[in-house]
SEFIVO-177105 format. One record per residue: residue number from 1; residue in three letters; x, y, z of N, C-alpha, C in turn. Coordinates in Angstrom, 1 decimal, decimal comma. Example, Ala and Ser with C-alpha at 12.3 -4.5 7.8 and 13.67 -1.06 7.14 Angstrom:
2
  nr rest    n_X    n_Y    n_Z   ca_X   ca_Y   ca_Z    c_X    c_Y    c_Z
   1  ALA   13,2   -5,7    7,8   12,3   -4,5    7,8   13,2   -3,3    7,8
   2  SER   12,8   -2,2    7,1   13,7   -1,1    7,1   12,9    0,0    7,9
END
This chain:
266
  nr rest    n_X    n_Y    n_Z   ca_X   ca_Y   ca_Z    c_X    c_Y    c_Z
   1  MET  -14,9   17,0   -9,0  -14,0   17,6   -8,0  -13,4   16,5   -7,1
   2  SER  -12,1   16,5   -6,9  -11,4   15,5   -6,1  -11,8   15,5   -4,6
   3  THR  -12,0   14,4   -3,9  -12,4   14,3   -2,6  -11,2   13,8   -1,7
   4  THR  -10,9   14,5   -0,8   -9,8   14,1    0,2  -10,3   12,9    1,0
   5  GLN   -9,7   11,8    1,0  -10,2   10,6    1,6   -9,6   10,3    2,9
   6  LEU   -8,2   10,4    3,0   -7,5   10,1    4,1   -6,5   11,3    4,5
   7  VAL   -6,6   11,7    5,7   -5,9   12,9    6,2   -5,0   12,5    7,4
   8  VAL   -3,7   12,8    7,2   -2,8   12,6    8,4   -2,2   13,9    8,8
   9  GLU   -2,4   14,2   10,1   -1,9   15,5   10,6   -1,0   15,3   11,9
  10  HIS    0,2   15,7   11,7    1,2   15,7   12,8    1,2   14,4   13,6
  11  LEU    1,1   13,3   12,8    1,2   11,9   13,4    2,5   11,6   14,0
  12  SER    2,6   11,1   15,1    3,8   10,5   15,7    3,6    9,2   16,3
  13  LYS    4,6    8,5   16,4    4,6    7,2   17,0    5,8    6,9   17,9
  14  THR    5,6    6,6   19,1    6,7    6,3   20,1    6,5    4,9   20,7
  15  TYR    7,5    4,1   20,7    7,6    2,8   21,5    8,2    2,9   22,8
  16  THR    7,9    2,1   23,8    8,6    1,9   24,9    9,4    0,6   24,9
  17  ILE   10,7    0,9   24,8   11,7   -0,3   24,7   12,5   -0,4   25,9
  18  ARG   12,5   -1,5   26,7   13,4   -1,6   27,9   13,2   -0,4   28,7
  19  GLY   12,0    0,0   28,9   11,7    1,1   29,9   12,0    2,5   29,3
  20  ALA   12,5    2,6   28,1   12,9    3,9   27,5   12,0    4,2   26,4
  21  GLU   11,6    5,4   26,2   10,7    5,8   25,0   11,6    6,1   23,8
  22  VAL   11,2    5,5   22,7   12,0    5,6   21,4   10,9    6,1   20,5
  23  GLN   11,2    7,3   19,9   10,3    7,9   18,9   10,7    7,4   17,5
  24  ILE    9,7    6,8   16,8   10,0    6,3   15,4    9,6    7,3   14,4
  25  ILE    8,4    7,9   14,6    7,9    8,8   13,7    7,6   10,1   14,5
  26  ALA    8,2   11,2   13,9    8,2   12,5   14,7    7,0   13,3   14,3
  27  ASP    6,7   13,6   13,1    5,6   14,5   12,7    5,3   14,4   11,3
  28  LEU    4,3   13,6   10,9    3,9   13,3    9,6    2,6   14,0    9,2
  29  THR    2,6   14,8    8,2    1,4   15,4    7,7    1,3   15,2    6,2
  30  PHE    0,2   14,6    5,7   -0,1   14,5    4,3   -1,5   14,0    4,1
  31  ASP   -2,1   14,0    2,9   -3,4   13,6    2,7   -3,4   12,8    1,4
  32  VAL   -4,5   12,0    1,2   -4,7   11,1    0,0   -6,0   11,4   -0,5
  33  THR   -6,1   11,6   -1,8   -7,3   11,9   -2,5   -7,9   10,6   -3,1
  34  ALA   -9,3   10,6   -3,1   -9,9    9,4   -3,6   -9,5    9,1   -5,0
  35  GLY   -9,2    7,9   -5,2   -8,8    7,4   -6,5   -7,3    7,6   -6,8
  36  GLU   -6,6    8,1   -5,9   -5,1    8,2   -6,0   -4,3    6,9   -5,8
  37  ILE   -3,2    6,8   -6,5   -2,2    5,8   -6,0   -1,0    6,7   -5,4
  38  VAL   -0,8    6,4   -4,0    0,2    7,1   -3,4    1,2    6,2   -2,8
  39  ALA    2,5    6,4   -3,1    3,6    5,5   -2,7    4,3    6,2   -1,5
  40  ILE    4,7    5,5   -0,5    5,5    6,0    0,6    6,8    5,3    0,5
  41  VAL    7,9    6,1    0,4    9,3    5,6    0,3   10,1    6,3    1,3
  42  GLY   11,3    5,8    1,6   12,2    6,3    2,5   13,3    5,3    2,8
  43  PRO   14,4    5,8    3,6   15,4    4,8    3,9   14,9    3,6    4,6
  44  SER   15,7    2,5    4,6   15,3    1,3    5,3   15,3    1,6    6,8
  45  GLY   14,2    1,1    7,5   14,0    1,2    8,9   13,5    2,6    9,4
  46  ILE   13,0    3,4    8,4   12,6    4,8    8,7   11,3    4,8    9,4
  47  GLY   10,4    3,7    9,3    9,1    3,6   10,0    8,0    3,6    9,1
  48  LYS    8,2    3,2    7,8    7,1    3,1    6,8    6,1    2,0    7,1
  49  THR    6,5    0,9    7,5    5,5   -0,1    7,9    4,8    0,2    9,2
  50  THR    5,5    0,8   10,1    4,8    1,4   11,4    3,8    2,4   11,0
  51  LEU    4,1    3,3   10,1    3,0    4,2    9,5    1,9    3,5    9,1
  52  LEU    2,0    2,4    8,2    0,8    1,7    7,7    0,1    1,0    8,8
  53  LYS    0,8    0,6    9,8    0,0   -0,1   10,9   -0,8    1,0   11,7
  54  CYS   -0,3    2,2   11,8   -1,0    3,2   12,4   -2,3    3,6   11,6
  55  LEU   -2,0    3,6   10,3   -3,2    4,1    9,4   -4,2    3,1    9,2
  56  THR   -3,8    1,8    9,4   -4,9    0,7    9,4   -5,5    0,3   10,7
  57  GLY   -5,0    1,0   11,7   -5,6    0,8   13,1   -5,0   -0,4   13,8
  58  LEU   -3,9   -1,0   13,3   -3,3   -2,2   13,9   -2,4   -1,8   15,1
  59  GLN   -2,0   -0,5   15,0   -1,2    0,1   16,2   -1,8    1,5   16,5
  60  SER   -1,7    1,9   17,8   -2,3    3,1   18,2   -1,3    4,2   17,7
  61  ILE   -1,9    5,4   17,6   -1,1    6,6   17,3   -0,7    7,3   18,6
  62  SER    0,6    7,6   18,7    1,0    8,3   20,0    0,5    9,7   20,1
  63  SER    0,6   10,5   19,0   -0,1   11,9   19,0   -0,3   12,2   17,6
  64  GLY   -1,1   13,3   17,4   -1,6   13,7   16,1   -2,8   12,9   15,8
  65  THR   -3,2   12,9   14,5   -4,4   12,3   14,1   -4,2   11,7   12,7
  66  ALA   -5,0   10,6   12,5   -5,2   10,1   11,1   -6,8    9,9   11,0
  67  GLU   -7,4   10,4    9,9   -8,8   10,3    9,6   -9,1    9,8    8,3
  68  ILE  -10,2    9,0    8,2  -10,7    8,6    6,9  -12,1    9,1    6,9
  69  HIS  -12,5    9,9    5,9  -13,7   10,6    5,7  -14,1   11,4    6,9
  70  GLY  -13,1   11,9    7,6  -13,3   12,8    8,8  -13,5   12,0   10,1
  71  LYS  -13,5   10,7   10,0  -13,6    9,9   11,1  -12,2    9,4   11,7
  72  PRO  -11,9    9,6   12,9  -10,6    9,2   13,5  -10,3    7,7   13,3
  73  ILE   -9,2    7,4   13,0   -8,8    5,9   12,9   -8,3    5,5   14,3
  74  ASP   -9,1    4,7   14,9   -8,7    4,2   16,3   -8,9    2,7   16,3
  75  GLY   -9,0    2,1   15,2   -9,1    0,6   15,0   -9,1    0,4   13,5
  76  PRO   -9,2   -0,9   13,1   -9,2   -1,2   11,7  -10,4   -0,6   11,0
  77  PRO  -10,3    0,3   10,1  -11,4    0,9    9,4  -12,1    0,0    8,5
  78  GLU  -13,5    0,0    8,4  -14,2   -0,9    7,5  -13,9   -0,5    6,0
  79  GLU  -13,5    0,7    5,8  -13,2    1,1    4,4  -11,9    0,8    3,8
  80  MET  -11,1    0,1    4,7   -9,7   -0,3    4,2   -9,5   -1,8    4,2
  81  ALA   -8,6   -2,2    3,3   -8,2   -3,6    3,3   -6,7   -3,5    3,1
  82  LEU   -5,9   -4,5    3,8   -4,5   -4,6    3,8   -4,0   -5,8    3,1
  83  VAL   -3,0   -5,6    2,2   -2,3   -6,7    1,5   -0,9   -6,7    2,1
  84  PHE   -0,4   -7,7    2,7    0,9   -7,8    3,2    2,0   -8,3    2,2
  85  GLN    3,2   -8,1    2,6    4,3   -8,5    1,8    4,4  -10,1    1,8
  86  GLU    4,3  -10,7    3,0    4,4  -12,1    3,2    3,0  -12,7    2,9
  87  TYR    2,7  -12,9    1,7    1,5  -13,6    1,2    1,4  -15,0    1,8
  88  THR    2,5  -15,7    2,0    2,4  -17,1    2,5    1,9  -17,2    3,8
  89  ARG    2,1  -16,1    4,6    1,5  -16,1    5,9    0,1  -15,6    6,0
  90  SER   -0,4  -14,9    5,1   -1,8  -14,3    5,1   -2,8  -15,2    4,5
  91  LEU   -2,3  -16,2    3,6   -3,3  -17,1    3,0   -3,3  -18,4    3,9
  92  MET   -4,5  -18,9    3,9   -4,8  -20,3    4,6   -4,5  -21,4    3,8
  93  PRO   -3,4  -22,2    4,0   -3,0  -23,3    3,0   -4,0  -24,3    2,9
  94  TRP   -4,9  -24,6    4,0   -5,8  -25,6    3,9   -7,1  -25,2    3,2
  95  LEU   -7,3  -23,9    2,8   -8,4  -23,5    2,1   -8,1  -23,3    0,6
  96  THR   -9,0  -23,6   -0,2   -8,9  -23,4   -1,6   -8,7  -21,8   -1,9
  97  VAL   -8,4  -21,5   -3,1   -8,3  -20,2   -3,6   -9,6  -19,4   -3,3
  98  GLU  -10,7  -20,1   -3,8  -12,1  -19,6   -3,7  -12,4  -19,3   -2,2
  99  LYS  -12,0  -20,2   -1,3  -12,4  -20,0    0,1  -11,5  -19,0    0,7
 100  ASN  -10,3  -18,9    0,4   -9,4  -17,8    0,9  -10,0  -16,4    0,6
 101  VAL  -10,4  -16,3   -0,8  -11,0  -15,0   -1,2  -12,3  -14,6   -0,5
 102  ARG  -13,0  -15,7   -0,2  -14,4  -15,5    0,4  -14,2  -15,2    2,0
 103  LEU  -13,1  -15,5    2,5  -12,9  -15,4    4,0  -13,4  -14,0    4,6
 104  PRO  -12,9  -12,9    4,1  -13,3  -11,7    4,7  -14,7  -11,2    4,6
 105  LEU  -15,5  -11,9    3,8  -16,9  -11,6    3,6  -17,8  -12,1    4,6
 106  ARG  -17,3  -12,9    5,5  -18,1  -13,6    6,5  -18,9  -12,6    7,4
 107  HIS  -18,1  -11,7    7,9  -18,7  -10,7    8,8  -19,6   -9,8    8,2
 108  LEU  -19,5   -9,6    6,8  -20,4   -8,6    6,2  -21,8   -9,1    6,0
 109  ARG  -22,0  -10,4    6,2  -23,4  -11,1    6,2  -24,1  -10,7    4,8
 110  LEU  -23,4  -10,9    3,8  -24,0  -10,7    2,5  -24,9  -11,8    2,0
 111  PRO  -25,9  -11,5    1,2  -26,6  -12,6    0,7  -25,7  -13,5   -0,2
 112  ALA  -26,0  -14,8   -0,2  -25,1  -15,8   -0,8  -24,9  -15,4   -2,2
 113  GLY  -25,8  -14,9   -3,0  -25,6  -14,6   -4,4  -24,6  -13,4   -4,6
 114  GLU  -24,7  -12,5   -3,7  -23,8  -11,3   -3,8  -22,4  -11,7   -3,4
 115  ALA  -22,2  -12,5   -2,4  -20,9  -13,0   -2,0  -20,3  -13,8   -3,2
 116  ASP  -21,0  -14,7   -3,8  -20,6  -15,5   -4,9  -20,1  -14,5   -6,0
 117  ALA  -20,9  -13,5   -6,3  -20,6  -12,6   -7,4  -19,3  -11,8   -7,1
 118  ARG  -19,2  -11,4   -5,8  -17,9  -10,7   -5,4  -16,7  -11,6   -5,6
 119  VAL  -16,8  -12,7   -5,1  -15,6  -13,7   -5,3  -15,3  -13,9   -6,7
 120  ALA  -16,3  -14,2   -7,5  -16,0  -14,5   -9,0  -15,5  -13,3   -9,6
 121  SER  -15,9  -12,1   -9,4  -15,4  -10,9  -10,0  -14,0  -10,6   -9,5
 122  ALA  -13,7  -10,8   -8,3  -12,3  -10,5   -7,8  -11,3  -11,5   -8,4
 123  LEU  -11,7  -12,8   -8,5  -10,8  -13,8   -9,1  -10,6  -13,5  -10,6
 124  ALA  -11,7  -13,1  -11,3  -11,5  -12,8  -12,7  -10,6  -11,6  -12,9
 125  SER  -10,7  -10,6  -12,0  -10,0   -9,3  -12,1   -8,4   -9,5  -12,0
 126  VAL   -8,1  -10,6  -11,2   -6,7  -10,9  -11,0   -6,2  -12,1  -11,9
 127  GLY   -7,1  -12,6  -12,8   -6,8  -13,7  -13,8   -6,7  -15,0  -13,2
 128  LEU   -7,4  -15,3  -12,1   -7,4  -16,5  -11,4   -8,8  -17,2  -11,4
 129  ASP   -9,6  -16,9  -12,3  -10,9  -17,5  -12,4  -10,9  -19,0  -12,7
 130  GLN   -9,8  -19,5  -13,2   -9,7  -20,9  -13,6   -8,9  -21,7  -12,4
 131  SER   -8,6  -21,0  -11,4   -7,8  -21,5  -10,3   -8,6  -21,6   -8,9
 132  ALA   -9,9  -21,4   -9,0  -10,6  -21,3   -7,7  -10,5  -22,5   -6,9
 133  ASP  -10,4  -23,7   -7,5  -10,5  -24,9   -6,7   -9,1  -25,4   -6,3
 134  ARG   -8,0  -24,7   -6,6   -6,7  -25,1   -6,2   -6,4  -24,5   -4,8
 135  PHE   -5,3  -25,1   -4,3   -4,8  -24,6   -3,0   -3,6  -23,6   -3,1
 136  PRO   -3,4  -22,8   -2,2   -2,3  -21,8   -2,3   -0,9  -22,4   -2,6
 137  TRP   -0,7  -23,6   -2,0    0,6  -24,2   -2,1    0,8  -24,9   -3,5
 138  GLN   -0,3  -24,9   -4,3   -0,2  -25,4   -5,6    0,1  -24,3   -6,6
 139  LEU    0,2  -23,0   -6,2    0,4  -21,8   -7,0    1,8  -21,3   -6,9
 140  SER    2,3  -20,6   -7,9    3,5  -19,8   -7,8    3,4  -18,7   -6,9
 141  GLY    4,5  -18,0   -6,5    4,5  -16,9   -5,6    3,6  -15,8   -6,2
 142  GLY    3,8  -15,5   -7,4    3,1  -14,4   -8,0    1,6  -14,6   -8,0
 143  MET    1,2  -15,9   -8,2   -0,3  -16,3   -8,2   -0,8  -16,2   -6,8
 144  GLN    0,0  -16,6   -5,8   -0,5  -16,5   -4,4   -0,6  -15,0   -4,0
 145  GLN    0,2  -14,1   -4,5    0,0  -12,7   -4,2   -1,3  -12,2   -4,9
 146  ARG   -1,6  -12,7   -6,1   -2,9  -12,4   -6,7   -4,1  -12,8   -5,9
 147  VAL   -3,9  -14,0   -5,2   -5,0  -14,5   -4,3   -5,2  -13,5   -3,2
 148  ALA   -4,2  -13,0   -2,6   -4,2  -12,0   -1,5   -4,8  -10,7   -2,0
 149  ILE   -4,5  -10,3   -3,3   -5,1   -9,1   -3,8   -6,6   -9,3   -4,1
 150  ALA   -7,0  -10,4   -4,6   -8,3  -10,8   -5,0   -9,2  -10,8   -3,6
 151  ARG   -8,6  -11,3   -2,6   -9,3  -11,4   -1,3   -9,7   -9,9   -0,9
 152  ALA   -8,7   -9,0   -1,1   -8,9   -7,6   -0,7  -10,1   -7,0   -1,6
 153  LEU  -10,0   -7,3   -2,9  -10,9   -6,8   -3,8  -12,3   -7,3   -3,5
 154  ALA  -12,5   -8,5   -3,1  -13,8   -9,0   -2,8  -14,5   -8,3   -1,7
 155  TYR  -13,6   -7,8   -0,8  -14,1   -7,0    0,4  -14,7   -5,7   -0,1
 156  ARG  -14,2   -5,2   -1,3  -14,6   -3,9   -1,8  -14,3   -2,7   -0,9
 157  PRO  -13,0   -2,6   -0,6  -12,6   -1,4    0,3  -12,5   -0,2   -0,6
 158  GLU  -12,7    0,9    0,1  -12,4    2,2   -0,5  -10,9    2,5   -0,7
 159  VAL  -10,2    2,0    0,3   -8,7    2,2    0,2   -8,0    0,9    0,4
 160  LEU   -7,1    0,5   -0,6   -6,3   -0,6   -0,5   -4,9   -0,3   -0,1
 161  VAL   -4,5   -0,8    1,1   -3,2   -0,5    1,7   -2,3   -1,7    1,4
 162  MET   -1,0   -1,5    0,9   -0,2   -2,5    0,5    1,2   -2,2    1,1
 163  ASP    1,7   -3,3    1,8    3,0   -3,1    2,4    4,0   -4,0    1,7
 164  GLU    4,9   -3,4    0,8    5,9   -4,0    0,1    5,3   -5,3   -0,6
 165  PRO    4,1   -5,1   -1,4    3,4   -6,3   -1,8    4,1   -7,1   -2,8
 166  PHE    5,1   -6,6   -3,6    5,7   -7,4   -4,7    7,2   -7,6   -4,4
 167  ALA    7,6   -7,5   -3,2    9,1   -7,6   -2,8    9,4   -9,1   -2,9
 168  SER    8,6  -10,0   -2,8    9,0  -11,5   -2,7    8,9  -12,3   -4,0
 169  VAL    8,6  -11,5   -5,1    8,4  -12,2   -6,4    9,5  -11,8   -7,4
 170  ASP    9,6  -12,5   -8,5   10,7  -12,2   -9,5   10,3  -11,0  -10,3
 171  ALA   11,3  -10,4  -11,0   11,2   -9,1  -11,7   10,0   -9,1  -12,7
 172  GLN    9,8  -10,2  -13,5    8,7  -10,2  -14,5    7,4  -10,3  -13,8
 173  THR    7,3  -11,1  -12,7    6,0  -11,1  -12,0    5,7   -9,8  -11,3
 174  ARG    6,8   -9,1  -10,8    6,6   -7,8  -10,2    6,0   -6,8  -11,2
 175  PHE    6,5   -6,9  -12,5    5,9   -5,8  -13,5    4,5   -6,3  -13,7
 176  GLU    4,1   -7,6  -13,8    2,7   -8,0  -14,1    1,9   -7,5  -12,9
 177  LEU    2,3   -7,6  -11,7    1,5   -7,1  -10,6    1,4   -5,6  -10,5
 178  GLU    2,4   -4,9  -10,8    2,3   -3,5  -10,9    1,1   -3,1  -11,8
 179  ASP    1,2   -3,7  -13,0    0,1   -3,4  -14,0   -1,3   -3,7  -13,5
 180  LEU   -1,4   -4,9  -12,7   -2,6   -5,3  -12,1   -3,1   -4,2  -11,2
 181  CYS   -2,2   -3,6  -10,4   -2,5   -2,5   -9,5   -3,2   -1,3  -10,3
 182  LEU   -2,6   -1,0  -11,4   -3,2    0,1  -12,2   -4,6   -0,2  -12,8
 183  LYS   -4,7   -1,5  -13,2   -6,0   -2,1  -13,7   -7,0   -2,0  -12,5
 184  ILE   -6,7   -2,5  -11,4   -7,6   -2,4  -10,2   -8,1   -1,0   -9,9
 185  ARG   -7,2   -0,1  -10,0   -7,5    1,3   -9,6   -8,5    1,8  -10,7
 186  ASP   -8,3    1,5  -12,0   -9,2    2,0  -13,1  -10,5    1,3  -13,0
 187  GLU  -10,5   -0,1  -12,7  -11,6   -0,9  -12,8  -12,6   -0,6  -11,6
 188  PHE  -12,0   -0,4  -10,5  -12,8   -0,4   -9,2  -12,9    1,1   -8,6
 189  GLY  -12,1    2,0   -9,2  -12,1    3,3   -8,7  -11,4    3,5   -7,3
 190  MET  -10,6    2,5   -7,0  -10,0    2,3   -5,7   -8,8    3,2   -5,4
 191  THR   -8,7    3,7   -4,2   -7,6    4,4   -3,7   -6,6    3,4   -3,2
 192  ILE   -5,2    3,6   -3,6   -4,2    2,6   -3,2   -3,1    3,4   -2,5
 193  LEU   -2,7    2,9   -1,3   -1,6    3,5   -0,6   -0,7    2,4   -0,4
 194  LEU    0,6    2,5   -0,9    1,5    1,4   -0,7    2,9    1,9   -0,3
 195  VAL    3,6    1,0    0,5    4,9    1,2    0,9    5,9    0,4   -0,1
 196  THR    6,9    1,0   -0,5    7,8    0,3   -1,4    9,2    0,7   -1,2
 197  HIS   10,2   -0,1   -1,3   11,6    0,3   -1,3   12,1    0,5   -2,7
 198  ASP   11,3    0,1   -3,8   11,7    0,2   -5,1   11,3    1,5   -5,7
 199  ILE   12,3    2,3   -5,9   12,0    3,7   -6,4   11,3    3,7   -7,8
 200  ASP   11,8    2,8   -8,6   11,2    2,7  -10,0    9,7    2,3   -9,9
 201  GLU    9,5    1,4   -9,0    8,0    0,9   -8,8    7,3    2,2   -8,3
 202  ALA    7,7    3,0   -7,4    7,0    4,1   -6,9    6,6    5,1   -8,0
 203  VAL    7,6    5,4   -8,8    7,4    6,3   -9,9    6,5    5,8  -10,9
 204  TYR    6,6    4,5  -11,3    5,7    3,8  -12,3    4,3    3,8  -11,9
 205  LEU    4,0    3,5  -10,6    2,6    3,2  -10,2    1,9    4,5   -9,8
 206  SER    2,6    5,5   -9,2    2,0    6,4   -8,4    1,5    7,7   -9,1
 207  ASP    0,5    8,4   -8,5    0,1    9,7   -8,8    0,9   10,7   -7,9
 208  ARG    1,4   10,2   -6,8    2,2   11,0   -5,9    3,1   10,1   -5,0
 209  VAL    4,3   10,6   -4,8    5,2    9,9   -3,9    5,5   10,7   -2,7
 210  VAL    5,3   10,1   -1,5    5,6   10,9   -0,2    6,9   10,2    0,3
 211  VAL    7,9   11,1    0,5    9,2   10,6    0,9    9,4   10,9    2,3
 212  LEU    9,7   10,0    3,1   10,1   10,0    4,5   11,6   10,1    4,7
 213  GLY   12,0   10,8    5,7   13,5   10,9    5,9   13,7   11,3    7,4
 214  HIS   15,0   11,1    7,8   15,6   11,4    9,1   15,0   10,5   10,2
 215  ARG   15,5   10,6   11,3   15,1    9,8   12,4   15,0   10,6   13,7
 216  PRO   13,9   10,7   14,3   12,5   10,1   13,9   12,0   10,7   12,6
 217  ALA   11,1   10,0   11,9   10,8   10,3   10,6    9,9   11,5   10,5
 218  VAL   10,2   12,2    9,4    9,3   13,3    8,9    9,1   13,2    7,5
 219  VAL    8,1   13,9    6,9    8,0   14,0    5,5    8,9   15,0    4,9
 220  THR    9,9   14,5    4,1   10,9   15,5    3,5   10,3   16,1    2,1
 221  ARG    9,4   15,3    1,5    8,9   15,9    0,2    7,7   15,1   -0,2
 222  SER    6,7   15,7   -0,8    5,6   15,1   -1,5    5,7   15,5   -3,0
 223  ILE    5,9   14,5   -3,9    6,2   14,7   -5,2    5,0   14,3   -6,1
 224  ASP    4,4   15,1   -7,0    3,5   14,7   -7,9    4,1   14,1   -9,1
 225  ILE    3,6   12,9   -9,5    4,1   12,1  -10,6    3,2   12,3  -11,9
 226  GLU    3,7   13,2  -12,7    2,8   13,6  -13,8    3,2   12,9  -15,1
 227  LEU    3,3   11,6  -15,2    3,6   10,8  -16,3    2,3   10,6  -17,1
 228  PRO    2,5   10,5  -18,4    1,3   10,3  -19,3    0,7    8,9  -19,0
 229  ALA   -0,6    8,9  -19,2   -1,4    7,6  -19,0   -2,0    7,2  -20,4
 230  PRO   -2,3    5,9  -20,6   -1,9    4,8  -19,8   -0,5    4,5  -19,7
 231  ARG    0,0    3,9  -18,6    1,5    3,7  -18,4    1,8    2,3  -18,9
 232  ASP    3,1    2,3  -19,3    3,5    1,0  -20,0    4,8    0,6  -19,4
 233  GLN    5,1   -0,6  -19,2    6,4   -0,9  -18,5    7,6   -0,5  -19,3
 234  ILE    7,5   -0,5  -20,7    8,7   -0,3  -21,5    8,7    1,3  -21,9
 235  THR    7,5    1,8  -22,4    7,5    3,2  -22,9    7,6    4,2  -21,7
 236  THR    6,9    3,9  -20,6    6,9    4,9  -19,5    8,3    4,9  -18,9
 237  ARG    8,9    3,8  -18,7   10,2    3,7  -18,0   11,3    4,3  -18,8
 238  ALA   11,0    4,4  -20,1   12,0    5,0  -21,0   12,0    6,5  -21,2
 239  LEU   11,0    7,1  -20,6   10,8    8,6  -20,7   11,9    9,4  -19,9
 240  PRO   12,4   10,3  -20,4   13,4   11,2  -19,7   12,8   11,6  -18,3
 241  GLU   11,5   11,9  -18,2   10,9   12,5  -17,0   10,9   11,4  -16,0
 242  PHE   10,8   10,1  -16,4   10,9    9,0  -15,5   12,3    8,9  -14,8
 243  ALA   13,2    9,0  -15,6   14,6    9,0  -15,0   14,9   10,3  -14,1
 244  GLU   14,3   11,4  -14,4   14,5   12,6  -13,6   13,9   12,4  -12,3
 245  LEU   12,6   11,9  -12,3   11,9   11,7  -11,0   12,6   10,6  -10,1
 246  ARG   13,1    9,6  -10,8   13,8    8,5  -10,1   15,0    9,1   -9,4
 247  THR   15,8    9,9  -10,1   17,0   10,5   -9,5   16,6   11,4   -8,4
 248  GLU   15,6   12,2   -8,6   15,2   13,3   -7,5   14,8   12,5   -6,3
 249  ILE   14,0   11,4   -6,4   13,6   10,7   -5,1   14,7    9,9   -4,5
 250  PHE   15,7    9,4   -5,3   16,8    8,7   -4,8   17,6    9,7   -4,0
 251  GLU   17,8   10,9   -4,5   18,7   11,8   -3,8   18,0   12,2   -2,4
 252  LEU   16,7   12,4   -2,5   15,9   12,7   -1,2   16,0   11,6   -0,2
 253  ILE   16,0   10,3   -0,7   16,1    9,2    0,3   17,5    9,2    0,8
 254  ARG   18,5    9,4    0,0   19,9    9,3    0,5   20,1   10,5    1,5
 255  ALA   19,6   11,6    1,2   19,7   12,7    2,1   18,9   12,5    3,5
 256  GLY   17,8   11,8    3,3   17,0   11,6    4,5   17,5   10,4    5,4
 257  ALA   18,6    9,7    5,0   19,2    8,7    5,8   20,0    9,1    7,0
 258  ILE   20,3   10,5    7,0   21,0   11,0    8,1   20,1   10,9    9,4
 259  THR   20,7   11,1   10,6   20,0   10,7   11,8   18,9   11,8   12,1
 260  THR   19,3   13,0   12,0   18,3   14,1   12,4   18,0   15,0   11,2
 261  ALA   16,9   15,6   11,2   16,5   16,6   10,3   17,4   17,8   10,3
 262  PRO   17,6   18,6    9,3   18,5   19,7    9,3   18,1   20,8   10,3
 263  SER   16,8   21,0   10,5   16,4   22,0   11,5   16,7   21,6   12,9
 264  ALA   16,6   20,3   13,2   17,0   19,8   14,5   18,5   19,9   14,7
 265  ALA   19,2   19,6   13,6   20,7   19,7   13,7   21,2   21,1   14,0
 266  ALA   20,5   22,0   13,4   20,9   23,5   13,6   20,6   23,9   15,0
END
C-alpha cells in the first residue's frame, strides 16, 4: 500500500517588498507518495523555486501547512536533501570529490566505517568511484552535478528535492542525468520532487506532474504520467502518449501564464 509522505495544504507565501505585501503563492494543495517522482512545472517566475524553499524549510510559510510524515515543516527536515541548479556554488572547490560527498555526514556522527561505506556507495551509484581524489574544478559540468547528487545520496534522505538540476548542462549530459535519477529512485527507493522548465523532462521522469499557474500561483492540474517502465530516452519519447502529455502540459502552462485565475477574473 502506498504511503503519503509529503502533504501540502492551502500553502501560501507572501513577501514584503518596499513596505507592500506581495503574494507569490496563493493556495497550493497536493501530496507526494513515497517512492514517487513528482515534477513541478509552470510559467517562468510563477513561484516554483519559492515553493521548494518553503517545502525544504529554507523559507517560512505565510499560511497553510506543509508536513512530512505528519510533522509540520518549520525548518530544514532531516528527511530531505536538496540539489541546486548552480552546482558550482554548492560544491567546495578546495575539497576533493570524496570530501565534498562526505561533508553532510559530519553532523550525523556516524561510525567511520559506515560513513566510508555511504560515500563509496554514493560515488559508485553516480559513476564517480574513480574520481574520488579529484577536485570539482577538474571535472566537467555534468560530473560536478553528479558530485552534488552523490552528496545528497550519501546523506540517505527519504525525499530528494531538486531545483532545475540539469538546466546548466548540455543535452546529452541532461539525458544521462535524467536516467541517473530513475536509477536512484529504483536503487534507493527514494522519493524525488523536482522543479523543471523542461516539459519533456517532466514527462519523461515523472509519475506525476503538478502544474502551477496564474499569479499568485495555484495548482491548475495534477497529471498522472502512466508511461510504460522501464523508460528509455528514445523509445519512451517516441510514444504517441508522450507527445499527448507534452502538449497537454504545454497548453496548461500557456493558459496559466495569465495574471489571475479564471475564478478571480470572474
